[in-house]
C-alpha positions in Angstrom: 77.1 262.6 -60.3 76.3 266.2 -59.3 73.4 267.8 -61.0 71.9 271.3 -61.2 68.2 271.9 -61.8 66.9 274.9 -63.8 63.2 275.5 -63.7 61.6 275.1 -60.2 57.9 275.0 -61.2 55.4 272.3 -60.3 57.1 269.4 -62.1 60.3 270.0 -60.3 58.9 268.6 -57.1 58.7 265.0 -58.2 62.0 265.2 -60.0 63.7 266.6 -56.8 62.0 264.0 -54.6 63.3 261.2 -56.7 66.8 262.7 -57.4 67.3 263.3 -53.6 65.7 260.1 -52.3 65.1 257.3 -54.9 68.4 257.9 -56.8 70.6 259.5 -54.1 73.0 256.6 -54.6 73.9 257.9 -58.1 72.7 261.6 -58.1 73.6 264.6 -55.9 71.5 267.8 -56.4 74.1 270.6 -55.9 72.0 273.6 -57.0 68.8 274.9 -58.4 67.9 278.0 -60.3 64.8 279.8 -61.6 63.9 283.1 -63.2 61.8 283.6 -60.0 64.4 283.3 -57.2 61.8 282.7 -54.6 60.8 279.4 -56.3 64.4 278.2 -56.3 64.8 279.1 -52.6 61.6 277.3 -51.8 62.7 274.1 -53.5 66.2 274.4 -52.0 64.8 274.6 -48.5 62.3 271.8 -49.2 64.9 269.3 -50.5 68.0 270.4 -48.7 69.8 271.7 -51.8 72.9 273.6 -50.8 73.0 276.3 -53.5 70.4 278.7 -55.0 72.0 280.1 -58.1 71.1 282.3 -61.1 71.2 280.3 -64.4 74.6 281.7 -65.3 76.0 280.8 -61.8 74.7 277.3 -62.1 76.2 276.8 -65.5 79.6 278.2 -64.3 79.8 275.9 -61.3 82.6 273.4 -62.2 81.3 270.7 -59.9 78.0 270.4 -61.7 78.2 267.6 -64.3 74.5 267.3 -65.5 72.0 270.1 -66.0 68.4 269.1 -65.5 66.3 271.5 -67.7 62.7 271.8 -66.5 62.0 275.2 -68.1 59.1 276.1 -70.5 59.1 274.2 -73.8 60.1 277.3 -75.8 63.3 277.6 -73.7 64.4 273.9 -73.9 66.7 274.1 -76.9 68.4 277.4 -76.2 69.2 276.4 -72.6 70.4 273.0 -73.6 72.8 274.7 -76.0 74.1 276.9 -73.2 74.6 274.0 -70.9 76.5 272.1 -73.5 78.6 275.1 -74.2 79.4 275.2 -70.5 80.6 271.6 -70.7 77.7 270.0 -69.0 75.7 266.9 -69.9 72.0 267.9 -70.2 68.7 266.2 -69.5 65.5 268.1 -70.5 61.8 267.8 -70.1 59.7 267.1 -73.2 59.3 268.3 -75.9 63.0 268.1 -76.8 62.7 271.2 -79.0 60.0 272.9 -81.0 61.8 272.5 -84.4 63.9 269.9 -86.0 66.6 272.5 -86.7 66.9 273.3 -83.0 66.9 269.6 -82.0 69.7 268.9 -84.5 71.8 271.8 -83.3 71.6 270.4 -79.8 72.6 266.9 -80.8 75.4 268.1 -83.1 76.9 270.2 -80.3 76.7 267.4 -77.8 78.4 265.0 -80.2 81.1 267.6 -81.0 81.8 268.0 -77.3 81.5 264.4 -76.3 78.6 265.1 -74.0 75.3 263.3 -73.3 71.8 264.6 -74.0 68.7 263.0 -72.5 65.0 263.8 -72.6 61.8 262.9 -70.9 59.5 261.0 -70.9 61.1 258.2 -68.8 57.8 256.6 -67.9 58.8 253.6 -70.1 61.2 252.7 -67.3 58.2 251.9 -65.1 57.1 248.3 -64.3 54.0 248.8 -66.4 55.6 249.4 -69.7 58.6 247.2 -69.0 56.3 244.3 -68.3 54.5 244.9 -71.7 57.9 245.1 -73.5 58.8 241.7 -72.0 55.4 240.1 -72.9 55.8 241.3 -76.5 59.4 240.2 -76.8 58.6 236.8 -75.2 55.9 236.2 -77.8 52.8 236.2 -75.5 50.7 238.0 -78.2 52.4 236.5 -81.2 53.4 239.0 -83.9 52.3 242.6 -83.0 50.7 244.1 -86.0 48.6 247.1 -84.8 48.1 249.4 -81.9 45.5 251.9 -80.7 46.2 254.8 -78.4 43.8 257.5 -77.0 44.4 260.4 -74.7 41.3 262.6 -74.2 41.6 265.4 -71.7 39.6 268.4 -70.4 39.8 271.6 -72.4 41.5 274.8 -71.4 38.4 276.2 -69.6 39.9 274.8 -66.4 42.7 277.3 -66.7 44.8 275.5 -64.0 47.9 274.8 -65.9 50.9 276.5 -64.1 52.1 278.1 -67.4 48.6 278.9 -68.7 49.9 281.9 -70.7 51.6 279.5 -73.0 49.2 276.5 -72.5 47.4 276.9 -75.9 50.5 277.7 -77.9 52.8 275.2 -79.5 54.2 273.0 -76.8 50.9 272.9 -74.8 48.8 271.3 -77.4 48.0 267.6 -77.0 50.6 266.4 -79.6 53.6 268.2 -78.1 52.4 268.0 -74.5 50.9 264.5 -74.0 51.7 262.5 -77.2 55.5 262.1 -76.3 54.4 259.7 -73.6 52.4 257.6 -76.1 54.9 257.8 -78.9 57.9 257.0 -76.7 56.0 254.0 -75.3 55.1 252.8 -78.8 58.7 253.1 -79.9 59.9 251.2 -76.8 57.4 248.4 -77.6 57.4 248.3 -81.4 60.5 250.1 -82.6 61.0 253.2 -84.8 58.4 254.8 -87.1 59.0 255.2 -90.8 56.0 257.4 -91.9 53.0 259.2 -90.5 49.7 260.7 -91.6 47.5 262.9 -89.5 44.7 265.3 -89.2 45.0 268.3 -86.8 41.8 270.2 -86.0 41.1 273.3 -83.9 37.5 273.6 -82.7 37.6 277.1 -81.5 39.7 280.3 -81.8 39.4 281.3 -78.2 38.3 279.9 -74.8 36.9 281.5 -71.7 38.3 280.2 -68.4 35.3 278.9 -66.4 37.1 277.5 -63.3 36.6 279.9 -60.4 39.8 278.5 -58.8 41.9 279.6 -61.7 43.9 282.9 -61.5 42.6 283.5 -65.0 38.9 283.0 -64.1 36.7 284.8 -66.5 39.5 285.6 -69.0 39.0 284.9 -72.7 42.3 283.8 -74.3 43.2 282.8 -77.8 43.6 279.2 -78.9 46.8 279.0 -80.9 47.3 275.3 -81.6 45.4 272.3 -82.8 43.5 270.7 -79.9 42.0 267.6 -81.6 44.4 265.4 -83.5 44.3 261.9 -85.1 47.3 260.2 -86.5 48.3 256.9 -88.2 51.9 255.6 -87.6 53.6 253.1 -89.8 56.4 251.3 -88.0 59.6 249.8 -89.6 58.5 246.4 -88.4 55.2 246.6 -90.4 52.9 247.4 -87.4 50.4 250.2 -87.7 49.2 252.4 -84.9 46.3 254.8 -84.6 46.6 257.7 -82.1 43.8 260.1 -81.0 44.8 263.1 -78.8 42.5 265.9 -77.7 42.1 268.6 -75.1 38.5 269.4 -76.0 36.6 267.1 -73.6 36.4 266.6 -69.9 38.3 264.5 -67.3 41.2 262.3 -68.3 40.7 259.2 -70.5 43.8 257.3 -71.5 43.9 254.0 -73.3 46.4 251.9 -75.2 46.3 248.4 -76.7 48.7 246.4 -78.8 47.1 243.8 -81.1 48.9 240.6 -82.0 48.3 237.5 -84.0 47.9 235.4 -80.8 46.6 238.0 -78.3 45.6 241.6 -77.5 47.6 243.4 -74.9 46.0 246.1 -72.7 48.8 248.6 -71.8 48.9 250.9 -68.8 48.6 254.6 -69.2 52.0 255.7 -70.7 51.8 258.9 -68.7 52.6 256.8 -65.6 55.0 254.1 -64.4 52.4 251.6 -63.4 48.9 250.3 -64.1 46.8 247.3 -64.9 47.9 244.9 -67.7 45.8 242.2 -69.3 46.0 239.9 -72.4 43.0 238.7 -74.3 43.7 235.4 -76.0 42.4 233.8 -79.2 40.1 231.4 -77.3 38.3 234.4 -75.9 39.7 234.2 -72.4 41.7 236.9 -70.8 44.4 237.1 -68.1 45.5 239.9 -65.9 49.3 240.1 -65.8 51.2 241.2 -62.7 53.8 243.8 -63.2 57.5 242.9 -63.0 59.3 244.2 -59.9 60.7 247.7 -60.5 59.5 251.2 -60.5 55.8 251.1 -59.6 55.4 254.7 -58.3 55.9 258.1 -60.0 59.6 257.9 -60.6 60.2 260.8 -62.9 63.9 261.4 -62.9 64.8 257.7 -63.7 66.0 258.9 -67.1 68.5 261.3 -65.4 69.7 258.6 -63.1 70.0 256.2 -66.1 72.1 258.7 -68.0 74.4 259.1 -65.0 74.9 255.3 -64.9 75.6 255.3 -68.6 78.1 258.2 -68.4 80.0 256.3 -65.7 79.9 252.9 -67.5 80.1 254.0 -71.1 76.9 252.3 -72.2 74.0 254.0 -74.1 71.4 255.7 -72.0 67.8 254.9 -72.7 65.9 258.2 -72.6 68.3 259.7 -75.2 68.2 262.8 -77.2 68.2 260.7 -80.4 65.0 259.0 -79.2 63.4 262.4 -78.3 64.4 263.7 -81.7 62.6 260.8 -83.4 59.5 261.6 -81.2 59.7 265.3 -82.3 60.0 264.3 -85.9 56.9 262.2 -85.7 55.0 264.9 -83.8 55.8 267.6 -86.4 55.1 265.1 -89.2 51.5 264.8 -87.9 51.0 268.5 -88.3 52.7 268.6 -91.7 50.6 265.7 -92.9 47.4 267.5 -92.0 48.5 270.7 -93.7 49.9 269.0 -96.8 47.3 266.2 -97.0 49.8 263.5 -97.6 52.0 260.9 -95.8 55.2 262.3 -94.2 58.3 260.1 -94.3 60.1 260.1 -91.0 63.8 260.8 -91.8 65.2 260.3 -88.2 65.7 256.9 -86.7 66.0 255.7 -83.1 66.4 252.1 -81.9 64.2 250.7 -79.2 65.7 251.6 -75.8 67.2 248.5 -74.2 64.8 246.9 -71.7 65.8 247.1 -68.0 67.6 244.0 -66.9 65.6 241.6 -64.7 66.6 241.1 -61.1 67.8 244.7 -60.4 68.3 245.6 -56.8 65.9 248.2 -55.4 66.0 251.5 -57.3 69.1 250.4 -59.3 69.3 250.8 -63.1 72.4 248.6 -63.7 73.1 245.1 -62.3 
């Protein structure tokens, strides 16, 4: 299927690499576009893309079937709507939208037009999380009843984010920026969430950029979003998860476990497609578990390829807009719980994405 990419910033490199190499059997990148034409031209030359368009030209191209939306978070919903109005399927970077209303408008338009909507993250396609899903489903840890997830990152004093102007606004905070990886992984392993409680804190009102390599070195910029958040998630299956996310520390410290009645599962970083897996058993022993064959490198774009497969075969695609809407609902619920000092019921629902079939051929997503 022919795709057109809009938004040629840093993340576009890995998407284009995988769309033009790993998934070239199902995807053909016909065009790219960016508000900065030089960026689009650079990507086109780098990956052999035949057309550099404006956004309107890309949406008007009748050969383009899927729009890959890699723009800034604030533009996701509006561009998705334009793409759907133009008759294109759309796959977008996370977050799916910044409000429930915008997300629902996108999903309603897609349904009305008979088009597909997909959304990152697709890291749960990776061998790391797919192995964990199979271990849970096959009963290796008994009944999963709890989970703990932590993502602690350096604060904004580094100033190296490519969209630093918007980094500390909604969409760049740890919940909207990093938690989609963790929430999507938890849903893929444990199923949908029914309610959430949370505490969202902001340690400072402004930050000075201390990294001399940053273009904003020495600047003092306002902090406009919570940067230290804790949440408790209650799943429909009775499991409970705690989640801590912060951009107030240093380095990069991810961690996730699933606790079961017969074992505790150490899960790879949900921000990636691979990583070490281990189970601690009731007798005190532990075992490292090899990953299943599959995607064991950074394969961002697998969700786009999976959606193309699904469009052609008629099955459901895994990194769906409905799943992303559920993740957004949970994320906003964390903020609302903190502000209102109560549990928030999650009204949306998304089924667990279907695990990838065993025995797939190299880089394939269907048997």
